[in-house]
C-alpha positions as a printed NumPy array, in Angstrom:
array([[-47.126, -25.263, -30.913],
       [-47.274, -25.926, -27.144],
       [-44.117, -25.463, -25.107],
       [-42.72 , -27.973, -22.62 ],
       [-40.13 , -26.819, -20.077],
       [-36.728, -28.425, -19.518],
       [-36.401, -28.824, -15.743],
       [-33.307, -29.05 , -13.538],
       [-33.609, -32.644, -12.252],
       [-32.78 , -34.096,  -8.854],
       [-29.206, -35.216,  -9.566],
       [-28.67 , -36.945,  -6.235],
       [-30.3  , -37.268,  -2.842],
       [-28.045, -34.648,  -1.245],
       [-27.87 , -32.255,  -4.226],
       [-30.098, -29.178,  -4.106],
       [-28.595, -27.16 ,  -6.963],
       [-26.19 , -27.324,  -9.909],
       [-24.229, -24.907, -12.084],
       [-24.671, -24.814, -15.854],
       [-21.277, -25.334, -17.516],
       [-22.212, -25.953, -21.183],
       [-25.152, -25.865, -23.567],
       [-24.649, -28.843, -25.893],
       [-27.245, -27.848, -28.538],
       [-28.379, -24.59 , -30.136],
       [-31.731, -22.84 , -30.097],
       [-33.664, -23.954, -33.167],
       [-32.156, -27.468, -33.227],
       [-34.434, -30.453, -33.649],
       [-33.946, -32.679, -30.607],
       [-34.949, -36.173, -29.576],
       [-36.561, -37.364, -26.365],
       [-34.046, -37.944, -23.55 ],
       [-31.309, -36.133, -25.502],
       [-28.534, -34.466, -23.508],
       [-28.846, -30.697, -23.994],
       [-27.179, -29.123, -20.944],
       [-24.146, -30.067, -18.853],
       [-24.271, -29.08 , -15.194],
       [-21.75 , -29.399, -12.4  ],
       [-22.498, -30.307,  -8.798],
       [-20.16 , -30.65 ,  -5.852],
       [-19.712, -34.285,  -6.88 ],
       [-19.504, -34.491, -10.687],
       [-20.449, -33.095, -14.092],
       [-23.83 , -34.459, -15.185],
       [-26.268, -34.01 , -18.033],
       [-29.79 , -32.63 , -18.22 ],
       [-31.916, -34.409, -20.816],
       [-35.108, -33.487, -22.631],
       [-38.523, -34.806, -21.571],
       [-39.694, -35.219, -25.207],
       [-38.751, -34.593, -28.833],
       [-39.33 , -31.305, -30.618],
       [-37.724, -28.017, -31.574],
       [-35.53 , -26.277, -28.973],
       [-37.409, -23.003, -28.588],
       [-35.166, -21.258, -26.051],
       [-32.732, -21.522, -23.161],
       [-33.609, -19.591, -20.025],
       [-30.489, -20.824, -18.211],
       [-27.11 , -19.167, -18.621],
       [-23.664, -20.713, -18.487],
       [-21.829, -20.35 , -15.134],
       [-25.081, -19.623, -13.314],
       [-26.369, -21.867, -10.502],
       [-29.965, -23.089, -10.423],
       [-31.878, -25.072,  -7.771],
       [-33.583, -28.384,  -8.451],
       [-36.917, -27.777, -10.192],
       [-35.826, -24.636, -12.06 ],
       [-36.857, -24.17 , -15.7  ],
       [-33.747, -24.195, -17.916],
       [-35.393, -23.873, -21.331],
       [-38.412, -24.73 , -23.506],
       [-39.19 , -27.201, -26.25 ],
       [-41.816, -26.729, -28.945],
       [-43.478, -30.115, -28.684],
       [-46.379, -31.954, -30.211],
       [-49.833, -31.617, -28.701],
       [-49.712, -35.27 , -27.675],
       [-46.415, -34.867, -25.77 ],
       [-47.568, -31.641, -24.148],
       [-50.773, -33.279, -22.967],
       [-48.856, -36.32 , -21.72 ],
       [-46.39 , -34.256, -19.715],
       [-49.035, -31.837, -18.474],
       [-51.697, -34.413, -17.629],
       [-54.111, -32.958, -15.121],
       [-54.852, -36.39 , -13.67 ],
       [-51.821, -38.042, -11.992],
       [-51.33 , -41.797, -12.339],
       [-53.161, -44.083,  -9.951],
       [-51.658, -44.154,  -6.476],
       [-49.573, -47.309,  -6.128],
       [-49.837, -48.579,  -2.6  ],
       [-51.83 , -51.344,  -0.961],
       [-54.309, -48.955,   0.66 ],
       [-57.797, -48.059,  -0.478],
       [-60.598, -46.   ,   0.869],
       [-62.804, -42.965,   0.236],
       [-61.008, -39.825,  -0.743],
       [-57.971, -41.552,  -2.219],
       [-58.867, -40.466,  -5.765],
       [-59.709, -36.906,  -4.829],
       [-57.601, -33.967,  -3.746],
       [-58.265, -32.874,  -0.132],
       [-61.186, -30.462,  -0.083],
       [-59.38 , -27.881,   2.056],
       [-56.283, -27.756,  -0.149],
       [-56.5  , -25.003,  -2.76 ],
       [-53.982, -25.269,  -5.581],
       [-52.105, -22.197,  -6.671],
       [-51.026, -21.706, -10.279],
       [-47.425, -22.484,  -9.354],
       [-48.368, -25.676,  -7.545],
       [-50.716, -26.645, -10.376],
       [-47.791, -26.499, -12.766],
       [-45.703, -28.505, -10.328],
       [-48.423, -31.161, -10.013],
       [-49.087, -31.423, -13.73 ],
       [-45.52 , -31.409, -14.999],
       [-43.482, -33.787, -12.917],
       [-39.761, -33.123, -12.54 ],
       [-37.731, -35.729, -14.48 ],
       [-35.834, -37.138, -11.554],
       [-34.932, -40.607, -12.786],
       [-34.866, -43.273, -10.107],
       [-34.316, -40.74 ,  -7.327],
       [-37.72 , -39.111,  -7.73 ],
       [-38.916, -39.848,  -4.214],
       [-36.045, -37.751,  -2.845],
       [-37.511, -34.564,  -4.333],
       [-40.092, -32.678,  -2.266],
       [-41.896, -29.677,  -3.672],
       [-42.062, -26.446,  -1.648],
       [-45.765, -27.082,  -1.045],
       [-45.112, -30.576,   0.287],
       [-42.309, -29.318,   2.54 ],
       [-44.628, -26.608,   3.873],
       [-47.311, -29.206,   4.613],
       [-44.807, -31.417,   6.45 ],
       [-43.65 , -28.444,   8.509],
       [-47.251, -27.531,   9.311],
       [-47.878, -31.029,  10.695],
       [-44.523, -31.218,  12.49 ],
       [-43.363, -34.153,  10.364],
       [-39.696, -34.527,   9.488],
       [-39.016, -34.691,   5.722],
       [-37.285, -38.059,   6.152],
       [-40.5  , -39.508,   7.583],
       [-42.274, -38.82 ,   4.295],
       [-39.912, -41.173,   2.453],
       [-42.206, -44.089,   3.312],
       [-45.058, -42.549,   1.292],
       [-45.415, -44.218,  -2.135],
       [-45.308, -41.573,  -4.865],
       [-47.539, -41.371,  -7.918],
       [-45.477, -38.711,  -9.677],
       [-42.9  , -39.311, -12.361],
       [-40.133, -41.652, -11.159],
       [-41.907, -42.099,  -7.841],
       [-42.043, -38.443,  -6.826],
       [-44.293, -37.918,  -3.781],
       [-46.953, -35.279,  -4.408],
       [-49.073, -33.443,  -1.837],
       [-52.009, -35.54 ,  -2.968],
       [-50.051, -38.734,  -2.233],
       [-49.128, -37.448,   1.208],
       [-52.657, -36.377,   2.149],
       [-54.036, -39.758,   1.08 ],
       [-51.415, -41.54 ,   3.114],
       [-52.181, -39.412,   6.187],
       [-55.909, -40.106,   5.724],
       [-55.209, -43.832,   5.821],
       [-53.005, -43.455,   8.923],
       [-55.802, -41.583,  10.693],
       [-57.84 , -44.796,  10.647],
       [-55.151, -46.769,  12.482],
       [-54.68 , -46.919,  16.267],
       [-52.18 , -44.361,  17.565],
       [-51.029, -42.555,  20.671],
       [-49.135, -39.37 ,  21.311],
       [-45.382, -39.852,  21.577],
       [-43.9  , -38.868,  24.925],
       [-41.439, -35.947,  25.152],
       [-38.72 , -38.498,  25.991],
       [-39.499, -40.541,  22.873],
       [-39.465, -37.433,  20.704],
       [-36.132, -36.335,  22.212],
       [-34.584, -39.735,  21.499],
       [-35.98 , -39.666,  17.957],
       [-34.515, -36.228,  17.319],
       [-31.091, -37.252,  18.666],
       [-30.977, -40.411,  16.585],
       [-32.085, -38.578,  13.453],
       [-29.295, -36.033,  13.889],
       [-26.794, -38.769,  14.671],
       [-27.676, -40.634,  11.487],
       [-26.599, -37.702,   9.302],
       [-23.039, -38.994,   9.792],
       [-21.462, -42.064,   8.17 ],
       [-21.371, -44.583,  11.018],
       [-19.514, -47.897,  11.096],
       [-19.403, -50.746,  13.618],
       [-16.912, -53.474,  14.443],
       [-16.942, -56.098,  17.158],
       [-14.767, -58.578,  19.065],
       [-15.196, -61.227,  21.748],
       [-13.72 , -60.598,  25.193],
       [-13.312, -62.694,  28.317],
       [-15.414, -61.564,  31.271],
       [-13.625, -63.783,  33.776],
       [-10.923, -61.279,  34.844],
       [-13.648, -58.713,  35.551],
       [-15.746, -61.154,  37.566],
       [-12.76 , -62.159,  39.677],
       [-11.624, -58.582,  40.276],
       [-15.038, -57.149,  41.176],
       [-15.162, -59.458,  44.193],
       [-12.304, -57.465,  45.707],
       [-14.298, -54.205,  45.71 ],
       [-17.229, -53.223,  47.907],
       [-19.521, -52.049,  46.468],
       [-18.706, -54.008,  43.321],
       [-18.659, -52.253,  39.937],
       [-20.751, -53.805,  37.186],
       [-19.286, -54.776,  33.788],
       [-20.504, -51.501,  32.262],
       [-18.408, -49.47 ,  34.719],
       [-15.32 , -51.568,  33.969],
       [-15.939, -50.953,  30.278],
       [-16.478, -47.218,  30.805],
       [-13.274, -46.904,  32.797],
       [-11.282, -48.885,  30.212],
       [-12.732, -46.729,  27.426],
       [-11.773, -43.558,  29.288],
       [ -8.171, -44.674,  29.706],
       [ -7.942, -45.791,  26.08 ],
       [ -9.305, -42.452,  24.845],
       [ -6.874, -40.544,  27.039],
       [ -4.127, -42.381,  25.138],
       [ -5.825, -41.977,  21.732],
       [ -7.626, -38.612,  22.074],
       [ -8.116, -38.183,  18.331],
       [-10.509, -41.13 ,  18.437],
       [-12.856, -38.903,  20.417],
       [-12.269, -35.819,  18.291],
       [-15.129, -34.083,  16.497],
       [-14.999, -32.964,  12.88 ],
       [-15.896, -29.268,  12.721],
       [-15.411, -27.823,   9.264],
       [-11.843, -28.697,   8.305],
       [-10.611, -29.296,  11.848],
       [-10.577, -32.25 ,  14.243],
       [-11.425, -30.72 ,  17.631],
       [ -9.913, -32.781,  20.452],
       [-11.696, -33.199,  23.797],
       [-10.78 , -30.989,  26.738],
       [-11.567, -33.79 ,  29.174],
       [-12.459, -37.468,  29.051],
       [-16.163, -37.392,  29.93 ],
       [-17.875, -40.742,  29.395],
       [-21.607, -41.441,  29.447],
       [-23.299, -44.654,  30.564],
       [-26.682, -45.342,  28.977],
       [-29.555, -45.971,  31.394],
       [-32.94 , -47.253,  30.247],
       [-35.862, -45.203,  31.534],
       [-39.551, -45.228,  30.739],
       [-39.991, -44.827,  26.973],
       [-36.383, -43.886,  26.314],
       [-32.768, -43.666,  27.395],
       [-30.877, -41.183,  29.573],
       [-27.084, -41.003,  29.553],
       [-25.548, -39.672,  32.793],
       [-21.949, -38.574,  32.283],
       [-18.876, -39.278,  34.431],
       [-16.542, -36.282,  34.186],
       [-12.796, -36.909,  33.805],
       [-13.408, -40.626,  34.109],
       [ -9.834, -41.52 ,  33.16 ],
       [ -8.689, -39.871,  36.418],
       [-11.338, -41.308,  38.741],
       [-10.589, -44.428,  40.824],
       [-12.615, -47.443,  39.78 ],
       [-13.552, -48.139,  43.411],
       [-15.427, -44.812,  43.655],
       [-17.566, -45.358,  40.585],
       [-20.26 , -47.725,  41.993],
       [-21.593, -45.221,  44.552],
       [-21.541, -42.436,  41.982],
       [-23.282, -44.659,  39.447],
       [-25.985, -45.603,  41.969],
       [-26.675, -41.917,  42.544],
       [-26.856, -41.226,  38.803],
       [-29.007, -44.298,  38.176],
       [-31.649, -43.23 ,  40.698],
       [-31.622, -39.676,  39.36 ],
       [-31.972, -40.954,  35.797],
       [-34.972, -43.099,  36.717],
       [-36.59 , -39.953,  38.108],
       [-35.386, -37.951,  35.065],
       [-33.652, -35.494,  37.383],
       [-29.939, -35.8  ,  36.703],
       [-27.62 , -33.572,  38.75 ],
       [-25.841, -30.844,  36.828],
       [-22.486, -32.624,  36.916],
       [-24.028, -35.578,  35.045],
       [-25.579, -33.448,  32.295],
       [-22.414, -32.345,  30.529],
       [-21.941, -33.551,  26.932],
       [-19.972, -36.802,  26.746],
       [-17.272, -37.466,  24.183],
       [-18.265, -41.156,  24.099],
       [-20.553, -43.527,  25.928],
       [-21.077, -47.178,  26.79 ],
       [-24.222, -49.271,  26.747],
       [-24.705, -52.696,  28.297],
       [-27.294, -54.283,  26.026],
       [-26.284, -57.653,  27.471],
       [-28.659, -57.019,  30.372],
       [-31.483, -57.452,  27.848],
       [-30.181, -60.828,  26.717],
       [-28.773, -59.347,  23.497],
       [-25.547, -60.816,  22.173],
       [-24.581, -58.297,  19.473],
       [-25.842, -54.843,  18.478],
       [-24.865, -51.673,  16.611],
       [-25.647, -48.834,  19.036],
       [-25.687, -45.288,  17.666],
       [-23.6  , -42.545,  19.312],
       [-25.366, -39.349,  20.327],
       [-24.845, -36.317,  18.049],
       [-22.186, -34.853,  20.372],
       [-20.318, -38.182,  20.579],
       [-17.849, -39.642,  18.133],
       [-18.293, -43.23 ,  19.29 ],
       [-20.219, -45.598,  21.524],
       [-19.097, -48.973,  22.91 ],
       [-21.577, -51.737,  23.652],
       [-21.368, -54.971,  25.641],
       [-23.419, -58.104,  24.978],
       [-24.541, -60.797,  27.399],
       [-22.028, -63.26 ,  28.797],
       [-22.088, -66.94 ,  27.862],
       [-19.809, -69.94 ,  28.129],
       [-17.887, -70.532,  24.909],
       [-15.114, -72.965,  23.986],
       [-11.671, -71.373,  24.171],
       [ -8.459, -72.998,  22.998],
       [ -5.987, -73.194,  25.888],
       [ -2.465, -73.424,  24.477],
       [ -1.023, -74.656,  27.776],
       [ -3.539, -77.457,  28.218],
       [ -3.657, -78.19 ,  24.51 ],
       [ -7.456, -78.41 ,  24.448],
       [-10.641, -76.367,  24.443],
       [-11.86 , -75.131,  27.823],
       [-15.087, -73.28 ,  28.7  ],
       [-14.682, -69.531,  29.13 ],
       [-17.235, -66.827,  29.942],
       [-17.185, -64.408,  27.017],
       [-19.194, -61.506,  25.674],
       [-19.178, -59.548,  22.434],
       [-17.941, -55.963,  22.532],
       [-18.937, -53.592,  19.703],
       [-17.874, -50.076,  18.834],
       [-19.874, -47.786,  16.55 ],
       [-18.065, -44.669,  15.397],
       [-18.156, -41.633,  13.127],
       [-16.242, -42.873,  10.091],
       [-15.316, -39.313,   9.1  ],
       [-13.106, -39.112,  12.189],
       [-12.051, -42.711,  12.816],
       [-10.969, -45.359,  10.314],
       [-10.932, -49.119,  10.723],
       [ -7.304, -49.299,  11.841],
       [ -7.713, -46.562,  14.421],
       [-10.889, -48.098,  15.842],
       [ -9.235, -51.519,  15.875],
       [ -6.3  , -50.24 ,  17.921],
       [ -8.674, -48.52 ,  20.319],
       [-10.632, -51.746,  20.812],
       [ -7.413, -53.71 ,  21.277],
       [ -6.347, -51.323,  24.033],
       [ -9.753, -51.669,  25.736],
       [ -9.381, -55.443,  25.622],
       [ -5.921, -55.244,  27.2  ],
       [ -7.248, -53.099,  30.059],
       [-10.235, -55.363,  30.698],
       [ -7.925, -58.382,  30.753],
       [ -5.995, -56.704,  33.598],
       [ -8.715, -54.891,  35.595],
       [ -6.346, -54.211,  38.475],
       [ -4.724, -51.579,  36.22 ],
       [ -7.964, -49.621,  36.084]])
């Protein structure tokens, strides 16, 4: 009788391997389709490996207390010819996406298929609803060859079992993309993309509040040159972080590494991207000296030639998306930053005046903070924001 392998499935998007802890049936047992036959343990839980079809359990190739990667063969089932043909079908199901065109039903001519890859293509790994998360070694090699990040292949509809993306799916998708207009991404765009991709590996959270801009607007008239709202916010953030340094700490292994100095970045829009010049020891710098320094950094950023003192890694940064007419946003901190604070555009809003006993117009803006939730919790971020609000309400203290 033909043999069908029992495969280590993809047990979760972030799980690459699992350890066998128990064999729940014996060799020679008659088993049903989707029957639990092996218990495995990951770093998250104990889970079960089930059979792809019914038949006689011919052998186990896996051993208890041994660790196996996703896609490994754990045993074999003596199955019917019909089940073996179904699970080893040489023709994959029709590709399910709204594209069509020549070559979509044929493997790329320049792609030879090795015996290992042929087995991978014909016997899909039983990955349940998380199939698209699994990428075969051949697919990963093809992505690397083209310089495409594995995450970018998630958009490709898969024709394999449970939505698994095969090399054939990927090549067909790339063929369709080649017919669409495109242009080469600039080095700046690629750098931003890489930073954001690395930043997004962390669990990020955002909260926001409304603040009054009127104290800032009154105070800035007393300084020449006048600081903009972003510099007031950066200075307030620096002081708040000097008082709550753990909010700017970085999680490294099992330690929270606190900052050696309060270095704050201010995001500057440049052609096809963003540059973040950094103000060193901003908590100790006088507010009145910041405008001239910012002007110097701004010009250098536009020319993409920041001075060395502005290139140091920041512990946090601010972004004034209000200049774009945006009220509320969830900016993403750079990989070396624990948090980023954003400021929306100012507008007149009704504010209840307790003294007057009525609503009065007040110029307000929304302030948001996005942070690494591994390091900062809601209460900690809330207290940090409250302190920033207190400082902005009394800008003479900056």
